[in-house]
C-alpha positions as CSV (number, residue, x, y, z in Angstrom):
1,X,3.7,-10.6,-16.5
2,X,5.1,-9.9,-13.1
3,X,8.9,-9.8,-12.7
4,X,11.1,-8.8,-9.8
5,X,8.6,-9.2,-7.0
6,X,10.3,-8.7,-3.6
7,X,8.5,-9.8,-0.5
8,X,10.2,-9.3,2.9
9,X,8.0,-10.6,5.6
10,X,8.1,-11.1,9.4
11,X,4.4,-11.1,10.1
12,X,2.2,-11.7,7.0
13,X,1.6,-10.5,3.5
14,X,-1.9,-11.3,2.2
15,X,-2.6,-10.8,-1.5
16,X,-6.2,-11.6,-2.3
17,X,-7.6,-13.2,-5.5
18,X,-7.6,-11.4,-8.9
19,X,-4.9,-8.9,-7.9
20,X,-2.8,-7.5,-10.7
21,X,0.9,-7.1,-9.9
22,X,3.1,-5.2,-12.3
23,X,6.9,-5.5,-12.2
24,X,9.6,-4.4,-9.8
25,X,7.2,-4.3,-6.7
26,X,8.6,-4.4,-3.2
27,X,6.6,-5.2,-0.1
28,X,8.3,-5.0,3.3
29,X,6.2,-5.6,6.5
30,X,8.9,-4.5,9.0
31,X,11.6,-1.8,9.5
32,X,15.1,-1.9,11.0
33,X,15.3,0.1,14.3
34,X,16.7,3.6,13.8
35,X,18.8,4.1,17.0
36,X,22.3,5.5,15.9
37,X,23.9,4.1,19.1
38,X,24.8,0.6,17.9
39,X,27.8,0.2,15.6
40,X,25.4,-0.7,12.8
41,X,21.8,-0.1,12.2
42,X,21.6,-3.9,11.6
43,X,22.2,-4.3,15.3
44,X,18.9,-2.6,16.1
45,X,15.8,-4.8,16.9
46,X,13.4,-5.0,14.0
47,X,10.3,-2.9,14.2
48,X,7.4,-5.3,13.5
49,X,4.0,-4.3,12.0
50,X,0.7,-6.0,11.5
51,X,1.7,-7.0,8.0
52,X,0.4,-6.0,4.6
53,X,-3.1,-6.9,3.1
54,X,-4.0,-6.3,-0.5
55,X,-7.7,-6.6,-1.2
56,X,-9.4,-8.6,-4.0
57,X,-8.9,-7.2,-7.5
58,X,-6.4,-4.5,-6.7
59,X,-3.9,-3.3,-9.3
60,X,-0.4,-2.5,-8.1
61,X,1.7,-0.6,-10.7
62,X,5.3,-0.8,-11.7
63,X,8.0,0.1,-9.2
64,X,5.6,0.4,-6.2
65,X,6.9,0.0,-2.6
66,X,4.4,-1.1,0.0
67,X,5.4,-0.8,3.7
68,X,4.1,-2.7,6.7
69,X,0.9,-2.0,8.5
70,X,-0.9,-1.1,5.3
71,X,-4.2,-2.4,3.9
72,X,-5.0,-1.7,0.2
73,X,-8.7,-1.9,-0.4
74,X,-10.6,-4.0,-2.9
75,X,-10.3,-2.9,-6.5
76,X,-7.9,0.0,-5.7
77,X,-5.2,1.1,-8.1
78,X,-1.7,2.1,-6.9
79,X,0.0,4.2,-9.5
80,X,3.5,3.4,-10.8
81,X,6.4,4.5,-8.6
82,X,4.2,5.1,-5.6
83,X,5.3,4.4,-2.0
84,X,2.4,3.2,0.1
85,X,2.9,4.2,3.8
86,X,-0.7,4.2,5.0
87,X,-3.9,2.3,4.2
88,X,-5.9,3.0,1.0
89,X,-9.7,2.6,1.0
90,X,-11.5,0.3,-1.5
91,X,-12.2,1.5,-5.0
92,X,-9.5,4.3,-4.8
93,X,-6.7,5.4,-7.0
94,X,-3.6,6.4,-5.1
95,X,-0.3,7.8,-6.4
96,X,2.9,9.5,-5.2
97,X,5.5,9.4,-2.4
98,X,3.9,9.0,0.0
99,X,0.9,7.6,-1.9
100,X,-2.3,9.6,-1.5
101,X,-5.8,9.0,-2.9
102,X,-6.6,11.2,-5.9
103,X,-9.8,9.5,-7.1
104,X,-12.5,7.2,-5.8
105,X,-15.0,5.1,-7.8
106,X,-18.6,6.3,-7.6
107,X,-20.9,3.3,-8.3
108,X,-23.9,5.7,-8.8
109,X,-22.3,7.3,-11.8
110,X,-19.9,4.5,-12.8
111,X,-17.1,7.1,-12.8
112,X,-13.8,7.7,-11.0
113,X,-14.2,11.0,-9.3
114,X,-11.5,13.3,-8.0
115,X,-10.9,13.7,-4.3
116,X,-10.9,17.2,-2.9
117,X,-9.3,16.9,0.5
118,X,-7.2,14.5,2.5
119,X,-9.8,14.7,5.3
120,X,-12.4,13.1,3.0
121,X,-9.9,10.3,2.2
122,X,-9.1,9.7,5.8
123,X,-12.8,9.5,6.7
124,X,-13.4,7.0,3.9
125,X,-10.5,4.9,4.9
126,X,-11.5,4.8,8.6
127,X,-15.1,3.6,7.6
128,X,-13.8,0.7,5.5
129,X,-10.9,-0.6,7.5
């Protein structure tokens, strides 16, 4: 059962069917400006993004934060406590702050296989987004 789901949206947050959402998840698709010149950071214009898109059948773990401009691919898993700052390819497991892919599902072997380099992950993400 999901509890404490926070959605802060200025553009769009899309959550496709069959997505599993754990508890204490935050999704924010914008940021406050960071100029220190105004009296308060609240006086800065918002920095808008293209939104957040969570693909069909994804699983988002407890205490995950997802920032704007991110797409999480179909059937991907985001580990508990992760902060997602960039897109995650389909059929991937991502963990950490910032979240990075540690495994991808191989349909030929029906196994989750470890990722060796960030370059491999970036290439896979660019092909599927």
